[in-house]
N, C-alpha and C positions, 0 to 999 in steps of 0.2 A: 267441518269446512273451514270454520274461523280460526281454530288451532292451528290448522295447516296453512292457512294464509298468513297468519302471524309468526310462526315458526320461518317459513319460506322469507317473508320480509326480513327479520331479524337476521336470518344467514346471509341475505343480500346486503344488508348493510353492515355487518361485521365484516363481510369480504371487500367492501369497498372501503371501509375503513383501515383495514390491513394494506391494502394497496394505495392508501395514501399516504400511510406511514412508510413503506417502501418506498416510495417516490420520493419521500421527504428527506431519507437516508442515502440513497443512491445517486451515484454520479452519473449523469446522463451519458457520457461518452464511453466511459470504461464498464460500466454497470458494477462497479466495485463499490463499498462503503463510500460515502463522502467526508468530509472535513467534519460535518457535525455530528455525525454517526461516530467518529474515531474518538471527538472531544467529550463526547458522552460516555464514551467506552472508559476513556481516562479517568473521568469524574468518578466511574463505580471502583477502578482499581484504587483509588485513592483512599476509598473507606475500608478497605480490605488491608489490613496491616501484616496478615500473613502471606499476602500473594506473591507468588515468583513470576515474572515475566520478564521478557526481552523485547525492547522496542528497536526495529530496523527502519532506518531513513533511506530512502532511495530518491535520486534524482539522475533524469537523463542528461547524459555529455551530448553538448554540441546541438541541442535541440534549435537554438535561435539560429546556428549556421543553416543548418538543414530547412527550416521554415524560408529565410532569407534566398537560398539557393534554389530550392524547389517548389516552395510554398505550404500554405498550411495545410494542403490536404496529406503530403506527405509528413508533415508535422503531427496531425492525428493520427495517422499511421503508426507511427512512431511510439506515441502516446499507448494507442490502443495494444500494440503488439507488447508494449513493457508490461501493462496491466495484464494482460492474458498470461505472460510468463510468471509474474510476481503472484497473482491469485493462483496458477494451477501449482506452485511450488511452497507456497508459504500458508495458505487459506486452510489446510488442514490442521495446523498448529495453531491457529489463533485467527485473529481479524485480519484483513487487508484492506485499505484505504486509499484513494486519491485524496491527497491534501489540497491538491491546486495544481494549476499550471502542468508540469511535468515531475511534482514529487508526490512521493507515493508512502506509505508507511504498512509495517504488519507490526502488531503487537502478539506475541507468541507467548504461550503460556508455558514456558521453561525458561530455564537458565543454564541449561546444560551446552557450554561453549563448544561441545564436538558435534552435537546436534545442529547447531545454529551453522557452524561451518559447513556442515554437509549440506544444509539448504541453500548456503551461499555458492558452494561448488555447484550445485546443481544448477541454480541460476546461470552462473559463468558458463557451465556447459551447453545449456540451453541457447545463450545469448549466440555463442560461437556456432551453434547448429543453425539459428535463425538467419547469422550473416553468412554462412556457407550458402544455404538456400534462396536468400533475399540479399543479395549483395548491396542493392542499390537502398534497401533500410540502413545499414550501417548502423546498427543500434550500439549503445552504449550506455552502462548505468553504473552510477558511483553510488556507493553504500556504505553504512556505518552501522554500528548497533550498541547498544547499551544494555547492562541487567539491572534490575530493580536493587541487589545486592550492591552495586556500585556506588549506591546515593545513599548516605546516611539516614535521612528520614524519607519516609514513604511518599514523594511526590512524583507522580508520572511526568508530569511537564518537564521536571529536572532530567527525568531519565532520556525523555524525548530530547531534550535540548543537548544532552551529552552525545546520544546518537547521530543527531543532525552535526554537531560540530565535528564529529569523527567522519561522518560521510563528505562534509566539505574538506577536509584534510584529503580524503582519497581523492576527491575531486581535483584538489589543487595538484597533487603529486600526478595524476593522469595529463592534467594539461601541461605540467614541464615536460613529462616525458614526450607529448605529441609535439610539443615545440621545439625540445632539443634532440 
């Protein structure tokens, strides 16, 4: 009886520990990995000189405008829908996380440009489908990506910075097209 009791208690403690770890690494709003988890994952990549990966940065367009016009409930809906799409499309190929606010990232275990572009095309199509079925959302996402091989030294933070810079260039072009 004591052995059964000890095993039961250990299993319960392990289950509770796993729940706490999951909670510490999960974004509450989107249920994606959080910034902490993504940062730790990048540190692991930093130790593997042979790793091949692509980092994709995402940022919602016009979230502030939506929040100002329709309120934060609408903004949260945009963030949740973006998280669903990004998670659905990219999580089978790596990890996906919400970095903060309306920023997301995917770390994909590939450097195949054709494959990455195909995933991004899926994202564009799913955004279009979402906007047709829920026009009130008006979802728009800027993105940029960079591959490990583009950076001389294996520093994932530099790969992330390059993907982020490319995402902001996409965002700048998007804004110019909307204004002009």
